[in-house]
C-alpha positions as CSV (number, residue, x, y, z in Angstrom):
1,M,-36.4,-16.0,24.2
2,T,-36.7,-12.8,26.2
3,E,-33.9,-10.3,26.5
4,S,-33.6,-11.0,30.2
5,A,-33.1,-14.7,29.5
6,T,-30.4,-13.8,26.9
7,A,-28.6,-11.7,29.4
8,R,-28.2,-14.7,31.7
9,Y,-25.6,-16.4,29.6
10,A,-22.6,-14.2,28.6
11,M,-21.7,-16.2,25.5
12,G,-25.2,-15.7,24.0
13,Y,-27.7,-18.0,22.4
14,D,-26.9,-18.3,18.7
15,D,-25.8,-20.9,16.2
16,R,-22.2,-19.8,16.5
17,E,-22.2,-20.4,20.3
18,R,-23.9,-23.8,19.8
19,R,-21.2,-24.9,17.4
20,R,-18.5,-23.7,19.8
21,L,-20.1,-25.8,22.6
22,Q,-20.0,-28.9,20.3
23,L,-16.4,-28.3,19.3
24,Q,-15.4,-27.8,22.9
25,A,-17.2,-31.0,24.0
26,S,-15.6,-33.0,21.2
27,I,-12.2,-32.2,22.8
28,I,-13.2,-32.9,26.4
29,N,-15.7,-35.7,26.0
30,P,-13.3,-38.5,27.0
31,V,-12.5,-36.7,30.2
32,T,-16.2,-36.0,30.9
33,E,-17.2,-39.6,30.3
34,Q,-14.4,-40.8,32.7
35,L,-15.6,-38.3,35.3
36,L,-19.2,-39.5,35.0
37,R,-18.2,-43.1,35.4
38,R,-15.9,-42.3,38.4
39,A,-18.7,-40.4,40.0
40,G,-20.7,-43.7,39.9
41,L,-23.0,-43.1,36.9
42,G,-24.2,-46.5,35.7
43,V,-26.8,-48.5,33.8
44,G,-30.4,-47.9,34.8
45,M,-29.8,-44.6,36.6
46,R,-31.8,-41.4,36.1
47,V,-29.9,-38.2,35.3
48,L,-30.8,-34.5,35.4
49,D,-28.6,-32.3,33.2
50,V,-29.3,-28.7,34.0
51,G,-27.9,-26.2,31.5
52,S,-27.5,-28.9,28.9
53,G,-26.8,-26.6,25.9
54,V,-26.7,-28.8,22.8
55,G,-26.5,-31.9,25.0
56,D,-23.0,-33.3,24.9
57,V,-23.0,-34.3,28.6
58,A,-26.7,-35.5,28.3
59,I,-25.8,-37.8,25.4
60,L,-22.7,-39.2,27.2
61,A,-24.9,-39.9,30.2
62,A,-27.6,-41.5,28.1
63,R,-25.1,-43.9,26.6
64,I,-23.9,-44.8,30.1
65,V,-27.4,-45.3,31.7
66,G,-28.7,-47.2,28.6
67,A,-32.3,-47.9,27.8
68,A,-33.0,-48.9,31.4
69,G,-32.2,-45.4,32.6
70,S,-33.2,-41.9,31.6
71,V,-31.7,-38.5,31.1
72,T,-33.7,-35.2,31.5
73,A,-31.9,-32.3,29.8
74,C,-32.9,-28.7,30.7
75,D,-31.9,-25.5,29.1
76,L,-33.3,-22.0,28.5
77,D,-32.3,-22.1,24.9
78,E,-35.0,-24.0,23.0
79,K,-33.0,-24.1,19.8
80,A,-30.2,-25.9,21.7
81,L,-32.7,-28.4,23.0
82,A,-33.9,-29.0,19.4
83,V,-30.2,-29.7,18.4
84,L,-30.1,-32.1,21.3
85,R,-33.2,-33.9,20.1
86,E,-31.8,-34.3,16.6
87,R,-28.4,-35.5,17.9
88,A,-29.9,-38.0,20.3
89,A,-32.2,-39.4,17.6
90,S,-29.3,-39.7,15.1
91,D,-27.2,-41.5,17.8
92,G,-30.1,-43.9,18.4
93,L,-30.9,-42.5,21.8
94,P,-34.5,-41.2,21.4
95,R,-35.8,-43.3,24.4
96,A,-32.9,-42.7,26.8
97,W,-33.6,-39.0,27.5
98,R,-36.2,-36.3,27.7
99,A,-35.7,-32.6,27.1
100,A,-37.4,-30.0,29.3
101,R,-37.3,-26.3,29.5
């Protein structure tokens, strides 16, 4: 990642920040899921998650849209996308999303 890309996100692109994002999401995931459902997200839809980080919202969306839908997750941090790929696979969601930079 170039220095200019790093400067775009004040919290940085390192393992500590990725862990912080996951901890934060573990606290607010129930509210986020409720918001996605109230916004009308449902089975079979296609979702674009821009600024995905380690993928907490993308994974929630993938669970909601199911195998008939898809989620495309985008982030500048390729290591965060690698974490997303691992988490999605371990959650049994390898076909419900795509990661893109």
